[in-house]
Structure formats: C-alpha cells, structure tokens
N, C-alpha and C positions, 0 to 999 in steps of 0.2 A: 476728069482724072488728071489731065495735064495741068489744069488750073490749080488743082489741089497741090500737085507737086511743086509748081512754081511758087505757090504761097508758102509752103513749108520751107523751101530753100531760102526765100526772102526772110522768113522769120528767124531761121538759124543765123543768117548773115547779120541781121539786126542785133541778135543777142551777142554775137561775137564783137560787134562794133561797140555796143554799150558797155560790156564787161568782159574784155578778153582774158583778164587774169582769172576771173571766176570760171569761165568756160574752160580755160587751160587746166585749172586745178581739177575740175570735174573729170577731165579726160585722162589725167595722169593715173596710172595704176600703182598701187603699193607694191613693194618688192615681192611680198608673198602672193599677191594677186597675179603677178606675171607668170607664176609657175604653180598653179594650184595642185597640191598633192605631189610637188616635185621632191626629188631626192636631196637630202642635206645631211651633213655630218655634225654631230654635237658631242661635247665632252663633259665629263664629270671629273674633277681633280681631287675629290675627297669623298670618302665613305667612312663615317665615324665607326670607331670601335675595333678596327682591325689591328691585331697585335698590340693591344693596349694603347692604341692611338699612334703607334710608331711606324705604321705602314705608309708608304707613298703610293697612292692609287691613281690610276688613269683608266676611266671607262669610256671607250669610244663607241658611239652609237651611230648607225646609219639608219635614217628614217625616210619613209615614204609618207609625206604628210605627218600625221601624228603616230603612225604605226612604225615600230622598230622592226627593221628587216634583218639587221645583223648587228652584232656587238662583240667587242674585244676588250677583255679585262687585263690590265697590266699592273701587277702589284710587286713592289720592292719592299723588303722587310728584313729586320735583323734575324740572323740564323738562330740566335738564342737570346734570351732576356738579358738586357744590359750589354749586349755585344755590339761592337762597331762594325763587325763583318756582316755584309748584306748578301741576300739571295733574291731571286726574282723569278716570277713566272708570268707567262703571257698565254692566255687561253681564249680561243674562239668560242663564244657562247651560242648555244642553240636557243632561239627565241620562239616561245609558244605562248601567245597571248601575253600575260603579265609575268610569265615564268622565264628565267634565264638559267641555263644549266650548261656545264661543260667539264671536261677532265683534261689534265695535262700532267707534266712533271716540271719541277723547278729547274732552272737552267744551271745552277751551281751544284747543289747537293743532290740533284736528280730525285727529289722526294715526290711521291705521287700527290697530285692536287685534284680536289673535287670542289666544284662551285655549284651552289643552288641558291638562287636569288629570286625574290618576288618584288616586282617593280610596280609601284602605284604612282599615278600622277594626279595632282589636284591643283589646277591652274598652272602657275609657273613653278610650283614646288613638286619635288619627286621624293618618294620614300622607297628605301631598300631594306628588305628583311630577308634573313635566311642564314646559311651556313657556308663557311669556307674551311675545308680540311686540307692540311698540309702534313703529310706523313700521319702520325698519330695525334696531331694537335688539331682540335676542332675549335673554330672561332665563330661565335654567334654574331651575326650582323644585325644591328638595329640602328638605322640611320634615317630618321624621320624627315629631315629638312635639308634638301639639296637643291641647288640650282645648276643649270647647265651653261656651257660656253659655246660660242660659235667657233668655227675653224680659225678665223682670224684672231679672235680673243685668245684662244688656246695657244696658237703659234707665237703671239706677242709675249705671252707669259713664259714661253719655253726658251726664249733667247737668253744666252748667258755668255759672259766674257771670261775667258780663261786667264786673262791678265798677262798673256805672253806678248811681248813686243819683239819681233825678230830683228828689226833694224832700227833701234831708237836713234834719233838725231843727237841726243845727249843723255846725261844721267840726271835730268831734273824731274822726270816722271817715273823712272824706274831706277833701281838701285844697282850700282856697279858690281856688287858681289852676289846678287840674287839672280839665279837663272832657273828656268823651268823647261821641262820637256814633256810633250804630250805623246804618249805611245799607245799603240793598240793593246787591248787587254791580253790577247794571246801571245804577245811579245814582251809583256811587262816583266815577267819573272826573269827572263834572260837578261833584259836590260838592267834590272836591279842587281842581279848577280855580278854584272860587269863592273859595278861600282865598288865592289869589295877590293880593299887594298889601295884604292885611289884616294888622293887628298881632296876629298869632297865631303861636305857635311850635308846629309839629306834630312829634310824635315820629316819627323816621324809620322805626322798626319798624312803624308803622301801615301803611306801604306794602306790607309783606309779608303776602300773603293766605294764611293757613294752611289746613290741611285742614279744621279745624272750620268756618272761615268759608266754604270752598267748599261744604261739605255743608249748611250752614245758609242759604247764599245771602245772607249779610250780613257786612259788614266793620266792625270797630270801629276808629275813628280817635281817637287820644288827642292832646290839645292842652294847652298852657299858655297862659293869658291873664291879663291884669291882673284881679285879683279884683273891681275896681270895674266891669268890663265883662262879667264872666262871666254874670250873670243875663240881661242883654239879648241877649248872643250866643246863649245857649242857646235863648231864646224865638225868635230868628230861625232858628236851625238846625232847630228842631222843625217849622217850617212849610215846610221845603224838601222837594222831591220825593225820595222814596225813604228818608227818615229814619224809622226805626222806634222809636228811643229816644235820649234825650239827657239828660245830667246830670253831676253831679260824680263824681270818682273819686279814687283815691290819687295823691299827688303828693309835693312836696318837704317839706312840713311834718312834723315829728315832735313828738308831744305833750310829750315830756320836755324839749324845748327851746322850748316855747311859753308865752307869758305872755298872760293876758287882763286887760284893764283898762278903766276908764270912758273913753268916747269924748269926753265933753263938753269937756275941756280941750284937745283937739286938733282941733277943728272950726272952720272958717270958714263960717258958715251951715250948709248941709246937706252940705258937703264936708269930708272929712278933709284937714287940712293935713299932708301926708306929709313935706314938706321940714322943717317945724318939728319933727316927731316924729323924723325921721332925724337931725337935728342934736342933739337931746337924747340919742338913743341913742349917737351918736358921742362925745358928751361923757362919758358913763358909761364906754364902752369905752376911751376914751383914758386914763382913770384906772386901770381894772383891768388893762389891757394895758401900761401905762406907755409909751405910744406917742403920737405926734403925728398928729392927723387930717390926711389929705392930700386926700381927695376923697370925695364921696358922689354916687350916681347911681341912677336907676331905669330898669330895662329897659322901653322903651315897649310891648313886646309882652306881657311876662309880669308886669310890675310888680315884679320882683325887685329888691331893694335891694342895692347893692354899696358897702361901706365900705372905704376903704384907709387904712392907718396905716403910719408908719415909726418906727423907733427904732434906736439904736446897738446893734449886736450885742455881747453881753457875753462870748462864748466866748473871744475873743482881742482884747481892747480895743486893743492896739497896732496892729492892722491897719486900724482905722477901717472895719470892715465894717458894712453896714446891713441890718436885718431889715425886710422889707416884709410887712405882715400884711393879708390880705383876709378880710373877714367878710361872708357873705351873709345877707340877711334878707328877710322878707316881712311887710308890713302889710296887714291885711284886717279886714273885719267878722268877728264871731265866728259868724255864721250868715247864711244867705241872707235877703234882704229887710230890713225895718226893724229896727234894733237900736241899743241905747245902749252897746254894748261893742265894743271892738276887740281884735284878736289881733296879737301880734308873735312871729314865729318868727325865731330867730337861729341860724345855722349855726355849726359848729365853726371857729374861726379857723385859717386856712391861712397858714403863714409860709415865706417864701423869703429866702435870704441872698445878698447880692451886694456886690461892691466898687464903691462909688459915689464913692470918693475921687478927688481930682484926680490927674492924671498917669497913669503906667502902672498898670494894674489887674490884680488877681489873678483868674484865671478859676476859677470854682467850679462843682461839680456836686453835687447832693444825691442820694445813693444810699441814703438811709435806708430801711429796710424799712417797708412800710405797717403801721399799728397793727393788732394782732390784733382780730378781730371782737368788738365789744362793749366794747373798751377805748378810751375817749375821752381825748384829751390835755387837760391842765389849761388852763382858760380864765381862771384867776385869779379865780374867783368872779363872772364877768361876769353870768351869769343871775340870781344872787341880788341883785346890785347893781341890775340893771335892774328886777327885780320890786319892789324897795324904792322906786326912783326913780319908777316908774309907778304905785305903790300897787296893784299887780296881784296876780293869782292864778296859781298853778301847777296843773298837772293831776295828780290823784291816780289813777294807773293801777289801783291795787288796788280802789278804790271807784268808779272811773269818775265822778268829780265834780271840780269846781274847788275848790281849797282855799285 
C-alpha cells in the first residue's frame, strides 16, 4: 500500500514537471463551479409592449442556481398617452414556479397595480407573458426574446452624468450663463416657486421629471442667468432646502466662436462696462457686415447681448428691400471668481429680408433650407476682426489652450 502511494505521488510530480500549465488549468475552477447553486442577482431592463413601448422597465431577480427565489418589478411610464409626465410603481413579486404575481399602487397617482407574469427560459433567452393592470388600464405583456444582465453590467449601464460642475477652473467646458441645480423631488415644488419674480430664465424641459429622476428621487433644474450674478445665485441655491448639488453646466457658448481678452480696458472700477464693450463690438460688426447699427441691448435675466443691424439688400436693388441682421453675444469673465480676463462669445449672424420702403409693400417669406450640420454661413471675417480689435485670443480645440 505504501509503495502504491509513493508511486502515485511520483506520478503526479512527474505530470506537473512535464506540463505545469496543463495541470494548473485542470485544477482551476470556473466562477460558476466555485459556488454551485449560489445566490446571484440578475436584471432585465426591457419587457416589450408595456404602455405602447413607452415604459421604462427594470426587473430584478434573485436566483439560487437557476431557480428564481425573489423578484422586484420597477416600471416607469407616462401617466397618459403622449404625456411627458411620468408615474412609477415598484412591486415585490411572489414567485411560484414560472409564475410571478404581485400587487401595489403607483407612487405618484396612487393607482392600484396588479401584475401577473409567466416566465419561461430557453437557454440564454427568456420569455415573459401576462398582464399588468394600472387602475382601469390593462396591458397585455408579450415579450418573447429577452436577455439578462449581471449586477456589474446593470450598474455600469446606470451611471449617468448630471452635467453639473460645482467649481470649474474656467469656462471652456461649461458656459458662464448656464447653471443647474439638483434638488430632491419633495422639495422641488418649493424651489421652483422661489424662482418666481427672479431674473432667471428656466429651461422648460426641467419641469419634466424623467424616469431617472423618479428613481433617484432628485430633479435637475437648468437655468440661464446673467454671468455676473451666477456665482452669488449658486451660493444662495446651495443653501436652500433639498438642494444636493449646484454648479455650472453646458449652455450657449461655443469655444470656436469665443474670444478671450484683457479686462482692464473695459472696466469702470471693479465692474465691466458692458455697454462700452457692446458699442465697440457693434462698430466692428458694422464694418464686417457692411450694415448700420440699429440697437444693442442686454437681456436682464440672462445677460445675453442682442445687436441689430440693417443694410440694403443687394439681391434685387431695384426693389429697395432691407436686410435686418441680428447677432447674439455674451460677455463674461473667463472663469468664476476674480480674474483679469473677459470672454466674448458671438453667435452666427441671422438675416431676414423685408420690404421697408414707403407705399405698397412686397410680402416676402423665407423658405430657405437650414444649413447642413457643421456648415456655418460666412460672417465676413467678423471673429477675426473682433479678435484683432480686442487684442484677444482664440481657443485651440486640438491643444485645449488659448492661442
């Protein structure tokens, strides 16, 4: 017996010496083999057919081996057809063989919810059939081809960026007039009411509470404000009940149409003389656009500059038609806090043509197709002329530096 044991030991040693990689591979266990019948969590993130395909669905299953031991169905859906307003229900399902059932009520409308699903598995594919009732509305579920996700795959897909930068180093990645506030849903109404009467322009889409917001319990509200007031407003908002994040975000400025320049020549004390700067900008554009300045104004809420010019239309001189050119702009510091630099963003000139002659007038409509994406109309070298006039710098997108 001892001789047999010695022989077996010697044989194993010889095998390891001859082919250690093969032996090692044979001894490694697959992840599933390490915990046969172990508990794991899997997810389904779509079940076809719910609310005409407009429902956002998450089905979470806890499994022991291939047997489902618990399940939670989370459904976010429009409260009515073609409505942007969402409701949601979360129901713990009772699992009996292939059947999943449960009742609850929706979180917003408090409508009664009943779920009856039949779950069938064929290899890596899963089929769901049954009914989901919300109030008086019954939805038939027929979803024959579904695949599941692991916990890690699901979490990777859930990560989202709210786009809020609390303390940007400058305004090259975020816009100086664009701010955003994230507030808890139960405090959102009071926060929004507090904006009434304030010189703040809120994005209408911020009122639509999406499925991600319902699940997170927080709503992101986007606003445009005068860059000179953005910092103080954000400090005020951060101290308000229910606010969990506040900062700058993406907005109107595009770096390829932005100029940075020294602030000293455009200041009265510690304030920027925006009227003086706007007049200088209008003077340059008057030359490049060959048009007469008509007006300049600043939006009191957003600080957005509006310049208006007029010139005779050259397409058909005998008709005495007039081109009206509007140019948007934004004057701001180049970063939050103290700085000795200013930024000027200038939008693409927008031209309309009308008959402004005396007497009977020609009615005109402009049916020109919009320019293709990325194709900008010629502004007659306006940006280059403004850069030279202001002794400024343009942004180098390739190197991410001012040049």
